[in-house]
ChimeraX commands (.cxc) that place a marker at each C-alpha (Angstrom):
marker #1 position -23.13,-36.59,37.44 radius 0.5
marker #1 position -19.83,-38.37,38.30 radius 0.5
marker #1 position -20.13,-41.21,40.56 radius 0.5
marker #1 position -16.76,-42.10,42.98 radius 0.5
marker #1 position -15.55,-44.71,41.19 radius 0.5
marker #1 position -16.01,-42.16,37.61 radius 0.5
marker #1 position -11.95,-41.14,36.68 radius 0.5
marker #1 position -11.09,-37.47,36.21 radius 0.5
marker #1 position -7.15,-38.53,36.03 radius 0.5
marker #1 position -6.48,-42.23,35.39 radius 0.5
marker #1 position -3.16,-43.92,35.30 radius 0.5
marker #1 position -2.13,-42.55,32.01 radius 0.5
marker #1 position -3.88,-39.12,32.62 radius 0.5
marker #1 position -1.51,-38.17,35.68 radius 0.5
marker #1 position -2.77,-34.80,37.74 radius 0.5
marker #1 position -1.27,-31.66,35.64 radius 0.5
marker #1 position 1.62,-29.49,37.03 radius 0.5
marker #1 position 1.92,-26.24,37.78 radius 0.5
marker #1 position 3.37,-25.39,34.90 radius 0.5
marker #1 position 0.91,-27.06,32.32 radius 0.5
marker #1 position -1.90,-24.94,34.33 radius 0.5
marker #1 position -0.22,-21.60,33.73 radius 0.5
marker #1 position 0.46,-22.92,30.47 radius 0.5
marker #1 position -3.45,-23.47,29.70 radius 0.5
marker #1 position -4.32,-20.02,31.51 radius 0.5
marker #1 position -2.25,-18.77,29.12 radius 0.5
marker #1 position -3.80,-20.48,26.16 radius 0.5
marker #1 position -6.72,-19.62,27.37 radius 0.5
marker #1 position -6.02,-15.60,27.79 radius 0.5
marker #1 position -4.47,-15.45,24.20 radius 0.5
marker #1 position -7.62,-17.48,22.94 radius 0.5
marker #1 position -10.39,-15.02,24.46 radius 0.5
marker #1 position -7.38,-11.90,23.43 radius 0.5
marker #1 position -8.41,-9.61,20.45 radius 0.5
marker #1 position -6.72,-11.39,17.70 radius 0.5
marker #1 position -4.15,-8.92,16.11 radius 0.5
marker #1 position -6.10,-7.36,13.09 radius 0.5
marker #1 position -4.86,-8.24,9.63 radius 0.5
marker #1 position -3.27,-4.89,7.66 radius 0.5
marker #1 position -6.89,-5.12,5.93 radius 0.5
marker #1 position -7.73,-1.82,4.19 radius 0.5
marker #1 position -11.29,-1.47,3.78 radius 0.5
marker #1 position -11.96,-5.30,3.45 radius 0.5
marker #1 position -8.85,-6.21,1.45 radius 0.5
marker #1 position -5.62,-7.57,3.29 radius 0.5
marker #1 position -2.27,-6.09,1.55 radius 0.5
marker #1 position -1.99,-9.67,-0.02 radius 0.5
marker #1 position -5.49,-9.38,-1.96 radius 0.5
marker #1 position -4.25,-5.43,-2.98 radius 0.5
marker #1 position -1.49,-6.92,-4.87 radius 0.5
marker #1 position -3.37,-9.33,-6.03 radius 0.5
marker #1 position -6.15,-6.80,-7.57 radius 0.5
marker #1 position -3.19,-4.34,-8.42 radius 0.5
marker #1 position -1.35,-7.45,-10.57 radius 0.5
marker #1 position -4.60,-8.35,-12.02 radius 0.5
marker #1 position -4.90,-4.50,-13.44 radius 0.5
marker #1 position -1.41,-4.05,-14.09 radius 0.5
marker #1 position -1.69,-7.32,-16.72 radius 0.5
marker #1 position -4.51,-5.87,-18.52 radius 0.5
marker #1 position -2.49,-3.35,-20.64 radius 0.5
marker #1 position -0.17,-5.54,-21.39 radius 0.5
marker #1 position -1.76,-6.51,-24.92 radius 0.5
marker #1 position -5.11,-5.99,-26.48 radius 0.5
marker #1 position -7.46,-3.01,-25.37 radius 0.5
marker #1 position -10.01,-2.86,-22.72 radius 0.5
marker #1 position -12.82,-0.86,-21.79 radius 0.5
marker #1 position -12.87,0.79,-18.29 radius 0.5
marker #1 position -16.52,2.38,-18.04 radius 0.5
marker #1 position -16.78,4.88,-15.37 radius 0.5
marker #1 position -19.56,4.23,-12.59 radius 0.5
marker #1 position -20.54,7.12,-10.20 radius 0.5
marker #1 position -21.88,5.64,-7.57 radius 0.5
marker #1 position -22.05,2.17,-5.77 radius 0.5
marker #1 position -24.76,0.92,-7.41 radius 0.5
marker #1 position -23.93,1.66,-10.88 radius 0.5
marker #1 position -21.23,-0.20,-10.08 radius 0.5
marker #1 position -22.48,-3.47,-9.59 radius 0.5
marker #1 position -24.60,-3.21,-12.65 radius 0.5
marker #1 position -20.77,-2.20,-14.37 radius 0.5
marker #1 position -19.92,-5.50,-12.90 radius 0.5
marker #1 position -22.76,-7.35,-13.11 radius 0.5
marker #1 position -22.59,-6.44,-17.32 radius 0.5
marker #1 position -19.27,-8.74,-17.24 radius 0.5
marker #1 position -16.59,-5.69,-17.37 radius 0.5
marker #1 position -13.23,-6.58,-15.76 radius 0.5
marker #1 position -12.58,-3.42,-14.32 radius 0.5
marker #1 position -14.05,0.00,-13.38 radius 0.5
marker #1 position -12.76,3.58,-12.36 radius 0.5
marker #1 position -14.24,6.08,-10.51 radius 0.5
marker #1 position -15.36,9.92,-12.56 radius 0.5
marker #1 position -14.45,12.73,-10.68 radius 0.5
marker #1 position -17.18,14.51,-12.96 radius 0.5
marker #1 position -19.77,11.97,-12.65 radius 0.5
marker #1 position -19.87,11.89,-8.64 radius 0.5
marker #1 position -19.55,15.58,-8.20 radius 0.5
marker #1 position -22.93,15.92,-10.68 radius 0.5
marker #1 position -24.59,13.45,-8.16 radius 0.5
marker #1 position -23.72,15.72,-4.59 radius 0.5
marker #1 position -24.81,18.67,-6.45 radius 0.5
marker #1 position -21.06,20.15,-7.25 radius 0.5
marker #1 position -19.41,21.16,-9.79 radius 0.5
marker #1 position -16.16,19.17,-11.32 radius 0.5
marker #1 position -13.60,19.79,-9.39 radius 0.5
marker #1 position -15.42,20.86,-6.45 radius 0.5
marker #1 position -15.38,17.89,-4.29 radius 0.5
marker #1 position -12.99,18.18,-1.28 radius 0.5
marker #1 position -10.18,15.82,-1.26 radius 0.5
marker #1 position -11.94,13.52,1.63 radius 0.5
marker #1 position -15.08,13.37,0.37 radius 0.5
marker #1 position -13.66,11.98,-2.70 radius 0.5
marker #1 position -11.40,9.63,-1.13 radius 0.5
marker #1 position -14.52,8.13,0.93 radius 0.5
marker #1 position -15.91,7.81,-2.34 radius 0.5
marker #1 position -13.53,5.77,-3.80 radius 0.5
marker #1 position -13.10,3.85,-0.91 radius 0.5
marker #1 position -16.96,3.46,-1.39 radius 0.5
marker #1 position -16.60,2.06,-4.67 radius 0.5
marker #1 position -13.49,-0.33,-3.89 radius 0.5
marker #1 position -15.82,-2.29,-1.25 radius 0.5
marker #1 position -18.92,-2.18,-3.35 radius 0.5
marker #1 position -17.03,-4.74,-6.16 radius 0.5
marker #1 position -14.41,-7.28,-6.45 radius 0.5
marker #1 position -12.88,-5.78,-9.78 radius 0.5
marker #1 position -9.75,-3.99,-9.54 radius 0.5
marker #1 position -10.82,0.38,-9.14 radius 0.5
marker #1 position -8.94,3.10,-11.20 radius 0.5
marker #1 position -9.79,6.58,-9.19 radius 0.5
marker #1 position -9.87,9.80,-11.39 radius 0.5
marker #1 position -8.10,11.77,-8.03 radius 0.5
marker #1 position -7.87,14.68,-10.49 radius 0.5
marker #1 position -4.78,17.08,-9.76 radius 0.5
marker #1 position -3.88,14.60,-6.26 radius 0.5
marker #1 position -5.16,17.78,-4.44 radius 0.5
marker #1 position -2.17,19.94,-4.07 radius 0.5
marker #1 position 0.60,21.72,-6.10 radius 0.5
marker #1 position 3.66,20.23,-4.50 radius 0.5
marker #1 position 5.08,16.89,-5.70 radius 0.5
marker #1 position 5.33,16.78,-1.31 radius 0.5
marker #1 position 1.48,17.25,-1.46 radius 0.5
marker #1 position 1.00,14.77,-4.36 radius 0.5
marker #1 position 2.70,12.20,-2.75 radius 0.5
marker #1 position 1.08,12.58,0.78 radius 0.5
marker #1 position -2.45,12.36,-1.24 radius 0.5
marker #1 position -1.81,9.35,-3.28 radius 0.5
marker #1 position -0.97,7.47,-0.01 radius 0.5
marker #1 position -4.38,8.47,1.36 radius 0.5
marker #1 position -5.85,7.37,-2.33 radius 0.5
marker #1 position -3.49,4.29,-2.54 radius 0.5
marker #1 position -4.95,3.29,1.03 radius 0.5
marker #1 position -8.49,3.14,-0.15 radius 0.5
marker #1 position -7.78,0.10,-1.97 radius 0.5
marker #1 position -7.81,0.87,-5.61 radius 0.5
marker #1 position -6.18,-0.93,-8.38 radius 0.5
marker #1 position -4.71,2.40,-10.25 radius 0.5
marker #1 position -5.24,6.26,-10.27 radius 0.5
marker #1 position -4.69,9.01,-12.14 radius 0.5
marker #1 position -2.96,12.18,-11.40 radius 0.5
marker #1 position -3.23,15.52,-13.91 radius 0.5
marker #1 position -1.65,18.32,-14.41 radius 0.5
marker #1 position -4.62,21.04,-14.26 radius 0.5
marker #1 position -3.13,23.43,-12.09 radius 0.5
marker #1 position -6.93,24.99,-11.94 radius 0.5
marker #1 position -5.70,28.26,-12.12 radius 0.5
marker #1 position -7.15,30.16,-14.81 radius 0.5
marker #1 position -4.30,31.88,-15.84 radius 0.5
marker #1 position -1.64,29.16,-16.23 radius 0.5
marker #1 position -3.96,26.09,-16.65 radius 0.5
marker #1 position -1.38,23.48,-16.76 radius 0.5
marker #1 position 1.44,23.26,-13.88 radius 0.5
marker #1 position 4.83,24.36,-15.39 radius 0.5
marker #1 position 6.53,21.15,-16.75 radius 0.5
marker #1 position 8.79,20.72,-14.42 radius 0.5
marker #1 position 6.92,20.67,-12.12 radius 0.5
marker #1 position 4.18,18.47,-13.64 radius 0.5
marker #1 position 7.29,15.70,-14.53 radius 0.5
marker #1 position 8.10,16.13,-10.44 radius 0.5
marker #1 position 4.32,15.87,-8.89 radius 0.5
marker #1 position 4.30,12.13,-11.50 radius 0.5
marker #1 position 7.52,11.25,-9.67 radius 0.5
marker #1 position 6.55,12.19,-5.95 radius 0.5
marker #1 position 3.21,9.73,-7.31 radius 0.5
marker #1 position 5.34,7.11,-8.49 radius 0.5
marker #1 position 7.30,6.83,-5.52 radius 0.5
marker #1 position 4.44,6.94,-3.29 radius 0.5
marker #1 position 2.96,3.90,-5.17 radius 0.5
marker #1 position 6.17,1.95,-4.42 radius 0.5
marker #1 position 6.88,2.91,-0.87 radius 0.5
marker #1 position 3.18,1.24,-0.22 radius 0.5
marker #1 position 4.20,-2.13,-2.40 radius 0.5
marker #1 position 0.66,-1.92,-3.61 radius 0.5
marker #1 position 1.68,-2.50,-7.60 radius 0.5
marker #1 position -1.04,0.33,-7.86 radius 0.5
marker #1 position -0.79,1.30,-11.79 radius 0.5
marker #1 position 0.07,5.41,-12.14 radius 0.5
marker #1 position -1.88,7.01,-14.95 radius 0.5
marker #1 position -0.37,10.51,-15.87 radius 0.5
marker #1 position -2.73,12.95,-17.27 radius 0.5
marker #1 position -1.75,15.95,-19.66 radius 0.5
marker #1 position -4.89,18.46,-19.81 radius 0.5
marker #1 position -3.24,20.32,-23.00 radius 0.5
marker #1 position -7.15,19.61,-24.59 radius 0.5
marker #1 position -9.51,20.36,-22.31 radius 0.5
marker #1 position -7.33,23.46,-20.86 radius 0.5
marker #1 position -7.41,24.51,-24.33 radius 0.5
marker #1 position -4.30,24.79,-24.89 radius 0.5
marker #1 position -3.18,26.91,-27.88 radius 0.5
marker #1 position -0.55,23.90,-29.40 radius 0.5
marker #1 position -2.53,20.80,-27.40 radius 0.5
marker #1 position -0.82,17.70,-29.44 radius 0.5
marker #1 position 2.69,19.36,-29.13 radius 0.5
marker #1 position 2.12,19.71,-25.45 radius 0.5
marker #1 position 0.80,16.45,-25.22 radius 0.5
marker #1 position 3.45,15.04,-26.49 radius 0.5
marker #1 position 5.85,16.42,-24.75 radius 0.5
marker #1 position 4.49,15.53,-21.25 radius 0.5
marker #1 position 3.21,12.31,-21.74 radius 0.5
marker #1 position 6.82,11.67,-22.49 radius 0.5
marker #1 position 8.38,13.13,-19.75 radius 0.5
marker #1 position 5.62,11.39,-17.71 radius 0.5
marker #1 position 6.14,8.25,-18.62 radius 0.5
marker #1 position 9.96,8.76,-17.71 radius 0.5
marker #1 position 9.29,9.93,-14.33 radius 0.5
marker #1 position 7.22,6.62,-13.90 radius 0.5
marker #1 position 3.81,7.13,-14.64 radius 0.5
marker #1 position 2.36,3.11,-16.55 radius 0.5
marker #1 position -0.28,4.52,-18.25 radius 0.5
marker #1 position -0.08,7.91,-20.43 radius 0.5
marker #1 position -4.26,10.05,-21.17 radius 0.5
marker #1 position -4.62,12.66,-22.94 radius 0.5
marker #1 position -8.32,13.16,-22.42 radius 0.5
marker #1 position -10.38,15.22,-24.86 radius 0.5
marker #1 position -8.06,13.71,-28.12 radius 0.5
marker #1 position -9.91,12.82,-31.12 radius 0.5
marker #1 position -8.23,12.82,-34.30 radius 0.5
marker #1 position -7.00,9.20,-34.72 radius 0.5
marker #1 position -3.41,10.72,-36.65 radius 0.5
marker #1 position -2.94,12.17,-33.21 radius 0.5
marker #1 position -4.17,8.91,-30.93 radius 0.5
marker #1 position -1.34,7.24,-33.27 radius 0.5
marker #1 position 1.12,9.62,-32.66 radius 0.5
marker #1 position 1.06,9.58,-28.29 radius 0.5
marker #1 position 0.79,5.93,-28.88 radius 0.5
marker #1 position 3.57,5.81,-30.68 radius 0.5
marker #1 position 5.58,8.90,-28.24 radius 0.5
marker #1 position 4.87,6.56,-25.70 radius 0.5
marker #1 position 5.83,3.25,-26.51 radius 0.5
marker #1 position 5.30,0.75,-24.82 radius 0.5
marker #1 position 3.41,2.00,-21.77 radius 0.5
marker #1 position 0.00,2.07,-22.61 radius 0.5
marker #1 position -2.53,4.52,-23.59 radius 0.5
marker #1 position -5.65,5.36,-21.79 radius 0.5
marker #1 position -8.45,7.08,-24.46 radius 0.5
marker #1 position -11.04,8.92,-23.45 radius 0.5
marker #1 position -14.14,8.20,-25.19 radius 0.5
marker #1 position -17.37,10.13,-24.43 radius 0.5
marker #1 position -20.24,11.77,-26.32 radius 0.5
marker #1 position -17.95,14.80,-28.05 radius 0.5
marker #1 position -16.29,11.49,-29.76 radius 0.5
marker #1 position -18.34,8.77,-29.76 radius 0.5
marker #1 position -17.55,8.09,-33.55 radius 0.5
marker #1 position -14.66,6.31,-32.42 radius 0.5
marker #1 position -14.97,2.08,-32.14 radius 0.5
marker #1 position -12.89,-0.30,-29.77 radius 0.5
marker #1 position -12.13,-2.25,-33.07 radius 0.5
marker #1 position -10.48,1.24,-34.22 radius 0.5
marker #1 position -8.81,2.35,-31.35 radius 0.5
marker #1 position -7.94,-0.97,-30.46 radius 0.5
marker #1 position -6.29,-0.91,-34.22 radius 0.5
marker #1 position -4.52,2.18,-33.58 radius 0.5
marker #1 position -2.34,1.06,-30.71 radius 0.5
marker #1 position -4.54,1.82,-27.60 radius 0.5
marker #1 position -4.85,-0.13,-24.84 radius 0.5
marker #1 position -7.25,1.11,-22.79 radius 0.5
marker #1 position -10.44,3.01,-23.17 radius 0.5
marker #1 position -12.39,4.91,-20.18 radius 0.5
marker #1 position -15.81,7.04,-20.77 radius 0.5
marker #1 position -15.36,9.64,-18.17 radius 0.5
marker #1 position -18.45,11.13,-17.34 radius 0.5
marker #1 position -20.03,9.76,-20.12 radius 0.5
marker #1 position -22.35,7.08,-18.56 radius 0.5
marker #1 position -23.60,9.60,-15.73 radius 0.5
marker #1 position -24.11,12.11,-18.41 radius 0.5
marker #1 position -26.13,9.52,-20.65 radius 0.5
marker #1 position -28.75,8.73,-17.18 radius 0.5
marker #1 position -27.98,13.12,-16.60 radius 0.5
marker #1 position -29.36,13.31,-20.01 radius 0.5
marker #1 position -32.89,10.64,-19.85 radius 0.5
marker #1 position -32.99,12.59,-16.80 radius 0.5
marker #1 position -33.39,15.86,-17.69 radius 0.5
marker #1 position -35.42,15.03,-20.70 radius 0.5
marker #1 position -38.13,13.01,-19.00 radius 0.5
marker #1 position -38.39,15.58,-16.18 radius 0.5
marker #1 position -38.79,18.70,-18.59 radius 0.5
marker #1 position -41.34,16.84,-21.10 radius 0.5
marker #1 position -43.54,16.59,-17.53 radius 0.5
marker #1 position -42.66,19.56,-16.76 radius 0.5
marker #1 position -43.57,21.84,-19.86 radius 0.5
marker #1 position -45.86,18.76,-21.66 radius 0.5
marker #1 position -47.29,17.44,-18.51 radius 0.5
marker #1 position -47.12,14.14,-19.99 radius 0.5
marker #1 position -44.71,11.06,-19.34 radius 0.5
marker #1 position -44.09,9.18,-22.17 radius 0.5
marker #1 position -40.26,9.28,-21.55 radius 0.5
marker #1 position -40.87,6.94,-18.62 radius 0.5
marker #1 position -41.85,4.14,-20.51 radius 0.5
marker #1 position -38.24,2.94,-21.66 radius 0.5
marker #1 position -37.20,3.24,-18.02 radius 0.5
marker #1 position -35.04,0.40,-16.32 radius 0.5
marker #1 position -36.95,-2.07,-14.47 radius 0.5
marker #1 position -37.25,-1.81,-11.00 radius 0.5
marker #1 position -38.05,-5.43,-10.37 radius 0.5
marker #1 position -34.52,-6.51,-12.18 radius 0.5
marker #1 position -32.73,-4.03,-10.36 radius 0.5
marker #1 position -34.10,-5.13,-6.77 radius 0.5
marker #1 position -32.94,-8.61,-7.62 radius 0.5
marker #1 position -29.61,-7.21,-8.70 radius 0.5
marker #1 position -29.32,-5.76,-5.23 radius 0.5
marker #1 position -30.73,-8.42,-3.30 radius 0.5
marker #1 position -28.35,-9.23,-0.32 radius 0.5
marker #1 position -26.29,-6.38,-1.02 radius 0.5
marker #1 position -26.41,-4.22,1.71 radius 0.5
marker link #1:1,2 radius 0.2
marker link #1:2,3 radius 0.2
marker link #1:3,4 radius 0.2
marker link #1:4,5 radius 0.2
marker link #1:5,6 radius 0.2
marker link #1:6,7 radius 0.2
marker link #1:7,8 radius 0.2
marker link #1:8,9 radius 0.2
marker link #1:9,10 radius 0.2
marker link #1:10,11 radius 0.2
marker link #1:11,12 radius 0.2
marker link #1:12,13 radius 0.2
marker link #1:13,14 radius 0.2
marker link #1:14,15 radius 0.2
marker link #1:15,16 radius 0.2
marker link #1:16,17 radius 0.2
marker link #1:17,18 radius 0.2
marker link #1:18,19 radius 0.2
marker link #1:19,20 radius 0.2
marker link #1:20,21 radius 0.2
marker link #1:21,22 radius 0.2
marker link #1:22,23 radius 0.2
marker link #1:23,24 radius 0.2
marker link #1:24,25 radius 0.2
marker link #1:25,26 radius 0.2
marker link #1:26,27 radius 0.2
marker link #1:27,28 radius 0.2
marker link #1:28,29 radius 0.2
marker link #1:29,30 radius 0.2
marker link #1:30,31 radius 0.2
marker link #1:31,32 radius 0.2
marker link #1:32,33 radius 0.2
marker link #1:33,34 radius 0.2
marker link #1:34,35 radius 0.2
marker link #1:35,36 radius 0.2
marker link #1:36,37 radius 0.2
marker link #1:37,38 radius 0.2
marker link #1:38,39 radius 0.2
marker link #1:39,40 radius 0.2
marker link #1:40,41 radius 0.2
marker link #1:41,42 radius 0.2
marker link #1:42,43 radius 0.2
marker link #1:43,44 radius 0.2
marker link #1:44,45 radius 0.2
marker link #1:45,46 radius 0.2
marker link #1:46,47 radius 0.2
marker link #1:47,48 radius 0.2
marker link #1:48,49 radius 0.2
marker link #1:49,50 radius 0.2
marker link #1:50,51 radius 0.2
marker link #1:51,52 radius 0.2
marker link #1:52,53 radius 0.2
marker link #1:53,54 radius 0.2
marker link #1:54,55 radius 0.2
marker link #1:55,56 radius 0.2
marker link #1:56,57 radius 0.2
marker link #1:57,58 radius 0.2
marker link #1:58,59 radius 0.2
marker link #1:59,60 radius 0.2
marker link #1:60,61 radius 0.2
marker link #1:61,62 radius 0.2
marker link #1:62,63 radius 0.2
marker link #1:63,64 radius 0.2
marker link #1:64,65 radius 0.2
marker link #1:65,66 radius 0.2
marker link #1:66,67 radius 0.2
marker link #1:67,68 radius 0.2
marker link #1:68,69 radius 0.2
marker link #1:69,70 radius 0.2
marker link #1:70,71 radius 0.2
marker link #1:71,72 radius 0.2
marker link #1:72,73 radius 0.2
marker link #1:73,74 radius 0.2
marker link #1:74,75 radius 0.2
marker link #1:75,76 radius 0.2
marker link #1:76,77 radius 0.2
marker link #1:77,78 radius 0.2
marker link #1:78,79 radius 0.2
marker link #1:79,80 radius 0.2
marker link #1:80,81 radius 0.2
marker link #1:81,82 radius 0.2
marker link #1:82,83 radius 0.2
marker link #1:83,84 radius 0.2
marker link #1:84,85 radius 0.2
marker link #1:85,86 radius 0.2
marker link #1:86,87 radius 0.2
marker link #1:87,88 radius 0.2
marker link #1:88,89 radius 0.2
marker link #1:89,90 radius 0.2
marker link #1:90,91 radius 0.2
marker link #1:91,92 radius 0.2
marker link #1:92,93 radius 0.2
marker link #1:93,94 radius 0.2
marker link #1:94,95 radius 0.2
marker link #1:95,96 radius 0.2
marker link #1:96,97 radius 0.2
marker link #1:97,98 radius 0.2
marker link #1:98,99 radius 0.2
marker link #1:99,100 radius 0.2
marker link #1:100,101 radius 0.2
marker link #1:101,102 radius 0.2
marker link #1:102,103 radius 0.2
marker link #1:103,104 radius 0.2
marker link #1:104,105 radius 0.2
marker link #1:105,106 radius 0.2
marker link #1:106,107 radius 0.2
marker link #1:107,108 radius 0.2
marker link #1:108,109 radius 0.2
marker link #1:109,110 radius 0.2
marker link #1:110,111 radius 0.2
marker link #1:111,112 radius 0.2
marker link #1:112,113 radius 0.2
marker link #1:113,114 radius 0.2
marker link #1:114,115 radius 0.2
marker link #1:115,116 radius 0.2
marker link #1:116,117 radius 0.2
marker link #1:117,118 radius 0.2
marker link #1:118,119 radius 0.2
marker link #1:119,120 radius 0.2
marker link #1:120,121 radius 0.2
marker link #1:121,122 radius 0.2
marker link #1:122,123 radius 0.2
marker link #1:123,124 radius 0.2
marker link #1:124,125 radius 0.2
marker link #1:125,126 radius 0.2
marker link #1:126,127 radius 0.2
marker link #1:127,128 radius 0.2
marker link #1:128,129 radius 0.2
marker link #1:129,130 radius 0.2
marker link #1:130,131 radius 0.2
marker link #1:131,132 radius 0.2
marker link #1:132,133 radius 0.2
marker link #1:133,134 radius 0.2
marker link #1:134,135 radius 0.2
marker link #1:135,136 radius 0.2
marker link #1:136,137 radius 0.2
marker link #1:137,138 radius 0.2
marker link #1:138,139 radius 0.2
marker link #1:139,140 radius 0.2
marker link #1:140,141 radius 0.2
marker link #1:141,142 radius 0.2
marker link #1:142,143 radius 0.2
marker link #1:143,144 radius 0.2
marker link #1:144,145 radius 0.2
marker link #1:145,146 radius 0.2
marker link #1:146,147 radius 0.2
marker link #1:147,148 radius 0.2
marker link #1:148,149 radius 0.2
marker link #1:149,150 radius 0.2
marker link #1:150,151 radius 0.2
marker link #1:151,152 radius 0.2
marker link #1:152,153 radius 0.2
marker link #1:153,154 radius 0.2
marker link #1:154,155 radius 0.2
marker link #1:155,156 radius 0.2
marker link #1:156,157 radius 0.2
marker link #1:157,158 radius 0.2
marker link #1:158,159 radius 0.2
marker link #1:159,160 radius 0.2
marker link #1:160,161 radius 0.2
marker link #1:161,162 radius 0.2
marker link #1:162,163 radius 0.2
marker link #1:163,164 radius 0.2
marker link #1:164,165 radius 0.2
marker link #1:165,166 radius 0.2
marker link #1:166,167 radius 0.2
marker link #1:167,168 radius 0.2
marker link #1:168,169 radius 0.2
marker link #1:169,170 radius 0.2
marker link #1:170,171 radius 0.2
marker link #1:171,172 radius 0.2
marker link #1:172,173 radius 0.2
marker link #1:173,174 radius 0.2
marker link #1:174,175 radius 0.2
marker link #1:175,176 radius 0.2
marker link #1:176,177 radius 0.2
marker link #1:177,178 radius 0.2
marker link #1:178,179 radius 0.2
marker link #1:179,180 radius 0.2
marker link #1:180,181 radius 0.2
marker link #1:181,182 radius 0.2
marker link #1:182,183 radius 0.2
marker link #1:183,184 radius 0.2
marker link #1:184,185 radius 0.2
marker link #1:185,186 radius 0.2
marker link #1:186,187 radius 0.2
marker link #1:187,188 radius 0.2
marker link #1:188,189 radius 0.2
marker link #1:189,190 radius 0.2
marker link #1:190,191 radius 0.2
marker link #1:191,192 radius 0.2
marker link #1:192,193 radius 0.2
marker link #1:193,194 radius 0.2
marker link #1:194,195 radius 0.2
marker link #1:195,196 radius 0.2
marker link #1:196,197 radius 0.2
marker link #1:197,198 radius 0.2
marker link #1:198,199 radius 0.2
marker link #1:199,200 radius 0.2
marker link #1:200,201 radius 0.2
marker link #1:201,202 radius 0.2
marker link #1:202,203 radius 0.2
marker link #1:203,204 radius 0.2
marker link #1:204,205 radius 0.2
marker link #1:205,206 radius 0.2
marker link #1:206,207 radius 0.2
marker link #1:207,208 radius 0.2
marker link #1:208,209 radius 0.2
marker link #1:209,210 radius 0.2
marker link #1:210,211 radius 0.2
marker link #1:211,212 radius 0.2
marker link #1:212,213 radius 0.2
marker link #1:213,214 radius 0.2
marker link #1:214,215 radius 0.2
marker link #1:215,216 radius 0.2
marker link #1:216,217 radius 0.2
marker link #1:217,218 radius 0.2
marker link #1:218,219 radius 0.2
marker link #1:219,220 radius 0.2
marker link #1:220,221 radius 0.2
marker link #1:221,222 radius 0.2
marker link #1:222,223 radius 0.2
marker link #1:223,224 radius 0.2
marker link #1:224,225 radius 0.2
marker link #1:225,226 radius 0.2
marker link #1:226,227 radius 0.2
marker link #1:227,228 radius 0.2
marker link #1:228,229 radius 0.2
marker link #1:229,230 radius 0.2
marker link #1:230,231 radius 0.2
marker link #1:231,232 radius 0.2
marker link #1:232,233 radius 0.2
marker link #1:233,234 radius 0.2
marker link #1:234,235 radius 0.2
marker link #1:235,236 radius 0.2
marker link #1:236,237 radius 0.2
marker link #1:237,238 radius 0.2
marker link #1:238,239 radius 0.2
marker link #1:239,240 radius 0.2
marker link #1:240,241 radius 0.2
marker link #1:241,242 radius 0.2
marker link #1:242,243 radius 0.2
marker link #1:243,244 radius 0.2
marker link #1:244,245 radius 0.2
marker link #1:245,246 radius 0.2
marker link #1:246,247 radius 0.2
marker link #1:247,248 radius 0.2
marker link #1:248,249 radius 0.2
marker link #1:249,250 radius 0.2
marker link #1:250,251 radius 0.2
marker link #1:251,252 radius 0.2
marker link #1:252,253 radius 0.2
marker link #1:253,254 radius 0.2
marker link #1:254,255 radius 0.2
marker link #1:255,256 radius 0.2
marker link #1:256,257 radius 0.2
marker link #1:257,258 radius 0.2
marker link #1:258,259 radius 0.2
marker link #1:259,260 radius 0.2
marker link #1:260,261 radius 0.2
marker link #1:261,262 radius 0.2
marker link #1:262,263 radius 0.2
marker link #1:263,264 radius 0.2
marker link #1:264,265 radius 0.2
marker link #1:265,266 radius 0.2
marker link #1:266,267 radius 0.2
marker link #1:267,268 radius 0.2
marker link #1:268,269 radius 0.2
marker link #1:269,270 radius 0.2
marker link #1:270,271 radius 0.2
marker link #1:271,272 radius 0.2
marker link #1:272,273 radius 0.2
marker link #1:273,274 radius 0.2
marker link #1:274,275 radius 0.2
marker link #1:275,276 radius 0.2
marker link #1:276,277 radius 0.2
marker link #1:277,278 radius 0.2
marker link #1:278,279 radius 0.2
marker link #1:279,280 radius 0.2
marker link #1:280,281 radius 0.2
marker link #1:281,282 radius 0.2
marker link #1:282,283 radius 0.2
marker link #1:283,284 radius 0.2
marker link #1:284,285 radius 0.2
marker link #1:285,286 radius 0.2
marker link #1:286,287 radius 0.2
marker link #1:287,288 radius 0.2
marker link #1:288,289 radius 0.2
marker link #1:289,290 radius 0.2
marker link #1:290,291 radius 0.2
marker link #1:291,292 radius 0.2
marker link #1:292,293 radius 0.2
marker link #1:293,294 radius 0.2
marker link #1:294,295 radius 0.2
marker link #1:295,296 radius 0.2
marker link #1:296,297 radius 0.2
marker link #1:297,298 radius 0.2
marker link #1:298,299 radius 0.2
marker link #1:299,300 radius 0.2
marker link #1:300,301 radius 0.2
marker link #1:301,302 radius 0.2
marker link #1:302,303 radius 0.2
marker link #1:303,304 radius 0.2
marker link #1:304,305 radius 0.2
marker link #1:305,306 radius 0.2
marker link #1:306,307 radius 0.2
marker link #1:307,308 radius 0.2
marker link #1:308,309 radius 0.2
marker link #1:309,310 radius 0.2
marker link #1:310,311 radius 0.2
marker link #1:311,312 radius 0.2
marker link #1:312,313 radius 0.2
marker link #1:313,314 radius 0.2
marker link #1:314,315 radius 0.2
marker link #1:315,316 radius 0.2
marker link #1:316,317 radius 0.2
marker link #1:317,318 radius 0.2
marker link #1:318,319 radius 0.2
marker link #1:319,320 radius 0.2
marker link #1:320,321 radius 0.2
view
C-alpha cells in the first residue's frame, strides 16, 4: 500500500507525456495482438524444410543408404528409433492398411497420410506420390505443390498411366510431366529431391530395360534428381541404369522378389539409394496372415510366440501422443 510520501515518479522519473502514454498503449496492444504466423507447414518453418531437404539431397552424393518405408506413424517412429537416416512412404503399404488396392487411395487422403509421417519423425521423408494424381503436366505441377506443402524432403513421380491399353504415358508427355514437377519444386524453394520413376518392369513392358534406359535418361535431363525403375533385379541391368544416368543417383527397390540382393552388393554396383517399397508392410501382413490362418485352421496359437513385446512398444511410444 502506498503512503503519502512514497514517490511514484521522482525527480529522475518525470510524469509521462501524452505521446509516451500513447506509445505504451500501442505497445501493449501490439503485445496482446495475435502474432503473425511463421511460414510453417505442419510443424516445420520454411528454413527447417530447406534444411531437411538439404540433408536428404546430401545423402545422395556418395555411398549408398537404405530408405525404409513405414506405412503408419508407429512404424515411422520405430524405424527412426533403429537409426535409419531417412524414410519413404509406401503407397501400397498404406493402401493395404486402409483396405484398398495400391493406387486406390484418393489424393487428399494420401496427402494427409504423408503429412502424418512427416510430423511423426525428425528424419527426411520421401513421398511415394504415384503418378502425381494427374495426366497433364499442369495437373502434376499443381499436385506436386500440394505434396511439397506437407513438408516432405523429396517425392517421386511415376509414368504409370493406370490405363491398361497404354500403361505407360507416351514418352514426350512423361518427360513434360517430370519437367512440370521440377518447376513446381523449384517454385517452392524447398530444394525437395525429385525422383523420376519408370514403371517398365511393373507394367510388363516387352522391352523393359530399353524402355527404362531411354526414359530415365530423359527424366534426368528434364530435372529429376534421382532415377528409379522398380522391379529391376539383374545386376548387369542395374549397372547399365547407373551408367546411363550418371552422375545422378539411382534408387533400387528390394523386396521379396529380389531379396537376394544386399546393401554391399548394390553399393558395389554404384547404387546410391535402396528402398523396400511395400516390403516391410508385406512382411507384417505375412506374419498376420499365417498366424490368423493357423488359429482358424488348427485352433493353435503357436505363431504368436514370437510377437513383438507390447511393453517395448509402450515404452517407445511413451510421450508421443
